[in-house]
Residue frames as qw, qx, qy, qz and C-alpha x, y, z in Angstrom:
[[0.594, 0.496, 0.358, 0.523, 42.48, -39.31, 27.90],
 [0.277, -0.348, -0.037, 0.895, 44.20, -35.98, 27.53],
 [0.337, 0.766, 0.416, -0.356, 41.96, -33.21, 26.31],
 [0.083, 0.708, -0.373, -0.594, 44.48, -31.81, 23.82],
 [0.156, -0.120, 0.901, 0.387, 44.19, -35.00, 21.76],
 [0.414, 0.520, 0.675, -0.320, 40.43, -34.63, 21.33],
 [0.341, 0.714, -0.157, -0.591, 40.94, -32.30, 18.38],
 [0.064, 0.359, -0.851, -0.379, 42.65, -35.12, 16.48],
 [0.271, 0.274, 0.913, -0.134, 39.67, -37.37, 17.12],
 [0.376, 0.698, 0.322, -0.518, 37.37, -34.71, 15.72],
 [0.252, 0.642, -0.490, -0.534, 39.49, -34.23, 12.59],
 [0.063, -0.154, 0.968, 0.191, 39.78, -37.98, 12.05],
 [0.342, 0.445, 0.772, -0.298, 36.04, -38.38, 12.47],
 [0.380, 0.733, 0.046, -0.562, 35.34, -35.61, 9.97],
 [0.167, 0.522, -0.708, -0.445, 37.77, -37.06, 7.42],
 [0.177, 0.050, 0.983, 0.021, 36.29, -40.55, 7.81],
 [0.392, 0.592, 0.569, -0.416, 32.76, -39.20, 7.35],
 [0.320, 0.725, -0.239, -0.561, 33.79, -37.19, 4.30],
 [0.023, 0.345, -0.885, -0.312, 35.47, -40.27, 2.84],
 [0.297, 0.260, 0.907, -0.149, 32.44, -42.47, 3.45],
 [0.416, 0.704, 0.315, -0.481, 30.11, -39.97, 1.80],
 [0.223, 0.661, -0.503, -0.510, 32.48, -39.51, -1.13],
 [0.074, -0.181, 0.960, 0.199, 32.86, -43.24, -1.71],
 [0.291, 0.395, 0.846, -0.209, 29.16, -44.00, -1.33],
 [0.337, 0.764, 0.351, -0.424, 27.50, -41.00, -2.98],
 [0.249, 0.784, -0.331, -0.462, 29.95, -39.82, -5.61],
 [0.024, -0.398, 0.872, 0.284, 31.93, -42.87, -6.66],
 [0.235, 0.186, 0.954, -0.027, 29.14, -45.43, -6.41],
 [0.321, 0.665, 0.596, -0.317, 25.99, -43.43, -7.08],
 [0.246, 0.824, -0.061, -0.506, 27.00, -40.52, -9.31],
 [0.174, 0.608, -0.667, -0.394, 29.63, -42.21, -11.44],
 [0.929, 0.108, -0.070, -0.348, 28.20, -45.73, -11.27],
 [0.414, 0.489, -0.748, 0.172, 31.51, -47.32, -10.31],
 [0.885, -0.401, -0.102, -0.212, 31.01, -50.45, -8.25],
 [0.099, 0.648, -0.694, 0.299, 33.92, -50.87, -5.84],
 [0.754, -0.129, -0.645, 0.002, 34.39, -54.40, -4.50],
 [0.633, -0.755, -0.080, -0.150, 34.12, -54.70, -0.72],
 [0.846, -0.284, 0.018, 0.451, 37.70, -55.90, -0.29],
 [0.491, 0.288, 0.123, 0.813, 39.04, -52.90, -2.25],
 [0.159, -0.850, -0.324, -0.384, 36.66, -50.33, -0.75],
 [0.605, -0.758, -0.050, 0.238, 38.61, -49.92, 2.48],
 [0.662, -0.105, 0.245, 0.701, 41.87, -49.59, 0.57],
 [0.227, 0.551, 0.358, 0.719, 40.48, -46.91, -1.75],
 [0.359, -0.864, -0.306, -0.173, 38.79, -45.20, 1.18],
 [0.660, -0.554, -0.006, 0.508, 42.09, -44.86, 3.01],
 [0.473, 0.087, 0.301, 0.823, 43.65, -43.12, 0.01],
 [0.049, -0.731, -0.409, -0.544, 40.66, -40.82, -0.38],
 [0.538, -0.806, -0.219, 0.113, 40.96, -39.97, 3.32],
 [0.628, -0.306, 0.128, 0.704, 44.68, -39.22, 2.91],
 [0.283, 0.413, 0.385, 0.775, 43.88, -36.96, -0.05],
 [0.271, -0.837, -0.343, -0.330, 41.27, -35.06, 1.98],
 [0.656, -0.649, -0.108, 0.370, 43.73, -34.76, 4.87],
 [0.540, -0.051, 0.225, 0.809, 46.45, -33.31, 2.67],
 [0.075, 0.613, 0.419, 0.666, 43.96, -30.93, 1.07],
 [0.427, -0.848, -0.294, -0.111, 42.69, -29.70, 4.43],
 [0.666, -0.471, 0.009, 0.579, 46.25, -29.27, 5.69],
 [0.406, 0.192, 0.315, 0.836, 47.12, -27.17, 2.62],
 [0.111, -0.765, -0.434, -0.462, 43.99, -25.05, 3.10],
 [0.540, -0.707, -0.240, 0.389, 45.38, -23.96, 6.49],
 [0.456, -0.240, 0.198, 0.834, 48.07, -22.02, 4.65],
 [0.081, 0.488, 0.516, 0.699, 45.55, -20.51, 2.25],
 [0.363, -0.816, -0.435, -0.111, 43.37, -19.30, 5.13],
 [0.575, -0.503, -0.099, 0.638, 46.46, -17.90, 6.83],
 [0.302, 0.080, 0.315, 0.896, 46.95, -15.57, 3.85],
 [0.167, -0.619, -0.528, -0.557, 43.33, -14.38, 4.16],
 [0.374, -0.342, -0.576, 0.642, 43.89, -12.86, 7.59],
 [0.050, 0.165, 0.066, -0.983, 42.87, -9.32, 6.68],
 [0.412, -0.186, -0.578, -0.679, 39.82, -10.54, 4.75],
 [0.521, -0.401, -0.750, 0.070, 38.62, -12.56, 7.71],
 [0.248, -0.284, -0.427, 0.822, 39.25, -9.64, 10.05],
 [0.232, 0.006, -0.192, -0.954, 37.05, -7.35, 7.94],
 [0.515, -0.276, -0.705, -0.401, 34.35, -10.01, 7.83],
 [0.464, -0.388, -0.696, 0.388, 34.36, -10.32, 11.62],
 [0.084, -0.196, -0.221, 0.952, 34.10, -6.56, 12.02],
 [0.384, -0.068, -0.378, -0.840, 30.96, -6.61, 9.90],
 [0.685, -0.173, 0.365, -0.606, 28.95, -8.49, 12.56],
 [0.506, -0.166, 0.846, 0.012, 30.15, -11.83, 11.21],
 [0.618, 0.492, 0.611, 0.051, 28.32, -11.67, 7.91],
 [0.281, -0.099, 0.415, 0.859, 29.27, -10.29, 4.55],
 [0.248, -0.286, -0.499, -0.779, 25.75, -9.99, 3.19],
 [0.071, -0.349, -0.796, 0.489, 23.24, -9.14, 5.84],
 [0.141, -0.608, -0.504, -0.597, 19.75, -7.78, 5.60],
 [0.188, -0.229, -0.535, 0.791, 19.13, -5.05, 8.13],
 [0.060, 0.778, 0.625, 0.033, 15.76, -3.39, 8.65],
 [0.196, 0.561, 0.079, 0.801, 15.45, 0.29, 7.81],
 [0.192, -0.274, -0.563, 0.756, 15.27, 2.62, 10.71],
 [0.054, 0.796, 0.602, 0.037, 12.04, 4.54, 11.19],
 [0.277, 0.390, 0.050, 0.877, 12.14, 8.20, 10.27]]
């Protein structure tokens, strides 16, 4: 297997996990909607597509935050950090 395709496996795995958690915890448990087993896979595919489109769109949002992320990285990687006082 080519190594450059491993990133797609990781993204697909993350989207599938996010879909499974959403369908099980939010749709079934929180809202009390019982999805039949034969329709669950169908609905899950559409939820996964929605998460994929959302994550793709967030790439362009993060691209616009370039200077904000650069400042954050210059601050030792944390925006709010607790540093001990130096002894006098």
